[in-house]
N, C-alpha and C positions, 0 to 999 in steps of 0.2 A: 504494500500500500504506500502510495507516495504522499509526502507531506505537502500541504498547501499553506502558503503564507501570504499575508497582505502587508505591504510596507508603504509608508509615506516616504516619498523620495525628496531629496533636497535639491536646491538649485544646482549644486555641483554635479548632479546626475542627469542634467537636462540633455546631454548628448545621448545617453542611453535611451531616454524617453523618445527623443526625436528619431533615433535609429529604429525603434520599434514602430513608430508612426510611418516612417518611410517604407518599411518592409511589409506593412499591412495593406491589404487590398482596399480597405475602406478609409485609410488615413488621408487627411487633407491638410492644407496649411492651417486650418482652424483647429487642428489637434496638436500642432507643434507647441513646444514649451514657451517660446517667445510670445506667441499669440495669446496663450493662456495667461501669461504674466501681464500683458496689456489689458486683457479683459478683467483681470483681478484689480488692477489699478483704476480702470474706468468705472467699475461697478462698486468700488469701495468695499470689496469683500476679501476673503482670505482664501487663496488657492490651496487645496489639499490634494496633491497628485498621488493617487494610489496606484500601485503596481501589484498585480496578483501573480504569484509564483506557484508552479508545480515543481517541487524540488528546488532546483536553482534556476529553472527556466521561466522567464516571464511569459504569460499567455494572455494577459489582458491588462488594460490600463483604464482608469476612471478618474477624470478630473472633476473634483468636487469643489464647490465654492461655499464657504461659510459666511453667513451674514446674520444680522439680527434686525428685527423690525418690531417696534413697540414692546421691547423686552422679550420677544420670542426669538429663539435661535433656530436657524434652519440651514439645510444643505440643498444646493441646486447643482445641476450639471447640464448645461451651463446656466449661469444666472441670467435673469431677465433684467432689462433696463429699468 
């Protein structure tokens, strides 16, 4: 049985994130780390880039954005304006 892990990556791992996007059949410029950081800044939210691993191999990525509104915390992917 393989181990599954979920990790929050840091800015220093943005090259790995982008390599995964580039090798994905569904990856676009809007999935790249630089674009997600721009979106984070413009929406005044906090990017939480999750990478899902099967063993040591990444098999999925999920960019979540944390924000709060009227005292309620929520996560979106991607955030709305």
